[in-house]
SEDREN-769790 format. One record per residue (C-alpha): residue in one letter; x, y, z. Coordinates in steps of 0.1 Angstrom, whole numbers, plus 5000, padded with zeros to 4 digits. Layout:
N
AXYZ
...
***
This chain:
139
M500050005000
S501050324994
Y501650615019
Y500450884997
P496450944997
S496451014957
M498350724950
N496050454971
R492150474975
N492950355011
P495750495023
V497750395059
F499750565083
A502750365083
P505850575083
G509250545094
F512350265079
R511449925062
L513149655055
S511749325036
L513748985032
H514049084993
D515549425003
V518349245021
G518548974995
F518949224966
M521649374984
L523449074992
L522849034957
A524749314945
L527449264970
V528548884960
S528149004920
S530249354926
P533449184919
L531649024886
F531049334870
G534749484883
R536149214859
L534549424836
H535949724846
D537649824880
Q534750094889
L532249894873
A531949734910
L532149984933
G529450174910
V526949894912
I526949884953
F527350214956
V524050234934
V522149964950
F522750094983
H521450464976
F518350314962
F517850144989
L518650455014
F515950654989
C513450394990
N513950225029
V515450475047
L514450795035
R511550715015
A512650964992
K510151144965
R510650984928
W512151294915
L514951314939
E515750994932
I515551004896
L517751364903
W520351174919
A520550884897
A520951114864
V523651304881
F525550974890
V525050794853
A526351164840
L529551134863
W530150814857
T529650794820
S532051074818
S534750934838
Y534450624822
L534450784785
G536551054787
G538451024820
A537251354838
P536251384866
S538451174879
W537250844897
P536951004936
L535451324920
T533251114904
Y531950964935
G532651254959
L530151484940
A527751194938
F528051174972
A527151564977
V524351544955
T523351244979
I523351505009
A521651734988
V518951524984
T518851385020
L518451755033
V515651835006
Q514051525018
V513651565051
L512851915051
L509851845033
P506251825053
S505651485038
Y509051335052
H508151025066
G511450825067
A513750725095
F513250925128
W510351125109
S508851175143
T512251365152
L512651545122
N509051585111
P506951595143
R503851725124
L503451485097
P500651315112
Q498451655113
W500351675074
W498751325067
E495251415081
K494751685060
Q495851525029
A494051245037
G490851385049
R490551145079
K492051085117
I494550835119
***
């Protein structure tokens, strides 16, 4: 079920961090398979792990808005492709800049009135009131 009322006819108030066996399995698969990708290109192994764990961070920990995830992915793909094809920026700079975008995405997400990820009750104590207003019902 979706958290957002516009995406579901019967929304359920269920904020916070979430973790499933599928999530754990996929992260383990990424860790185990990354050396195979590294045979194709040394930075591909790190790239796979970097992307998978960021996806987990955005979807399960921060529960970020889709447009923020897509923005991060576009920046990462552009940086990685530029480093791979043109050698610039350097690989450390590529990952450093992507990490800086991660911080920016995180800050934007936790400052939204709809923030409902990890530590929501501390970072966004007004979430229940926001949800009630959006859903048109009491919790």
